[in-house]
C-alpha positions as a Python dict, from the first residue, in 0.01 Angstrom:
ca = {
    (1, 'E'): (0, 0, 0),
    (2, 'E'): (-138, -283, 156),
    (3, 'V'): (-436, -348, -104),
    (4, 'A'): (-189, -393, -389),
    (5, 'D'): (-103, -714, -193),
    (6, 'S'): (-440, -804, -191),
    (7, 'V'): (-555, -694, -528),
    (8, 'P'): (-504, -962, -826),
    (9, 'N'): (-140, -1022, -976),
    (10, 'E'): (-244, -882, -1269),
    (11, 'I'): (-293, -518, -1135),
    (12, 'S'): (-103, -497, -787),
    (13, 'D'): (202, -317, -963),
    (14, 'D'): (-57, -64, -1061),
    (15, 'F'): (-200, -95, -732),
    (16, 'K'): (168, -17, -609),
    (17, 'K'): (289, 291, -844),
    (18, 'V'): (-73, 471, -796),
    (19, 'A'): (-8, 418, -426),
    (20, 'G'): (306, 486, -412),
    (21, 'A'): (213, 869, -594),
    (22, 'Y'): (-33, 904, -292),
    (23, 'R'): (228, 839, -20),
    (24, 'T'): (471, 1101, -166),
    (25, 'F'): (240, 1343, -225),
    (26, 'A'): (75, 1330, 166),
    (27, 'D'): (418, 1298, 294),
    (28, 'A'): (474, 1610, 116),
    (29, 'M'): (153, 1753, 259),
    (30, 'S'): (258, 1734, 614),
    (31, 'G'): (537, 1949, 531),
    (32, 'L'): (227, 2222, 538),
    (33, 'D'): (92, 2397, 765),
    (34, 'L'): (-310, 2464, 634),
    (35, 'S'): (-401, 2577, 1031),
    (36, 'N'): (-444, 2895, 918),
    (37, 'P'): (-455, 2889, 477),
    (38, 'S'): (-580, 3289, 491),
    (39, 'A'): (-184, 3382, 616),
    (40, 'G'): (-72, 3283, 276),
    (41, 'Q'): (257, 3220, 462),
    (42, 'F'): (383, 2826, 394),
    (43, 'N'): (738, 2754, 343),
    (44, 'P'): (896, 2775, 14),
    (45, 'D'): (1071, 2450, 75),
    (46, 'S'): (709, 2283, 169),
    (47, 'L'): (519, 2422, -139),
    (48, 'A'): (839, 2324, -426),
    (49, 'G'): (811, 1929, -206),
    (50, 'L'): (428, 1949, -222),
    (51, 'E'): (484, 2067, -668),
    (52, 'Q'): (739, 1766, -696),
    (53, 'A'): (497, 1535, -526),
    (54, 'S'): (194, 1667, -755),
    (55, 'R'): (393, 1576, -1084),
    (56, 'E'): (420, 1178, -1001),
    (57, 'F'): (45, 1222, -1116),
    (58, 'D'): (116, 1380, -1463),
    (59, 'A'): (328, 1124, -1532),
    (60, 'P'): (306, 858, -1831),
    (61, 'E'): (363, 591, -1608),
    (62, 'F'): (101, 713, -1290),
    (63, 'Q'): (-160, 737, -1581),
    (64, 'Q'): (-59, 392, -1771),
    (65, 'A'): (-132, 198, -1389),
    (66, 'V'): (-487, 395, -1306),
    (67, 'E'): (-586, 350, -1710),
    (68, 'N'): (-438, -81, -1648),
    (69, 'I'): (-697, -36, -1320),
    (70, 'E'): (-997, 94, -1474),
    (71, 'T'): (-979, -161, -1815),
    (72, 'F'): (-902, -444, -1522),
    (73, 'L'): (-1247, -310, -1289),
    (74, 'E'): (-1452, -279, -1631),
    (75, 'D'): (-1367, -603, -1783),
    (76, 'N'): (-1381, -843, -1435),
    (77, 'C'): (-1558, -641, -1226),
    (78, 'V'): (-1862, -435, -1368),
    (79, 'A'): (-2201, -569, -1455),
    (80, 'N'): (-2291, -565, -1778),
}
C-alpha cells in the first residue's frame, strides 16, 4: 500500500485495490501452519478464510484494477 502513495494519481486507487487484496490474502495465510504440510491438518476456519481471501483475486474490481495498471504501464513505461 505504501507503493500506491508514490505511483501516479491515475493508477493510485488501482494499486490500493491490488495491494489490499494481497494484504487480505497474506493475513489469511498467516493463520496457516505450513511447517508440516504433509500432515494435511489445517484449521478449517483458517482454510475458509484463505478461500474467502482468494476470491478477491477473481472479483471484477480487482481484475479491472490490474488491467488499468497494465494499460498504464504499457502506455507510459514500455519502450516501443
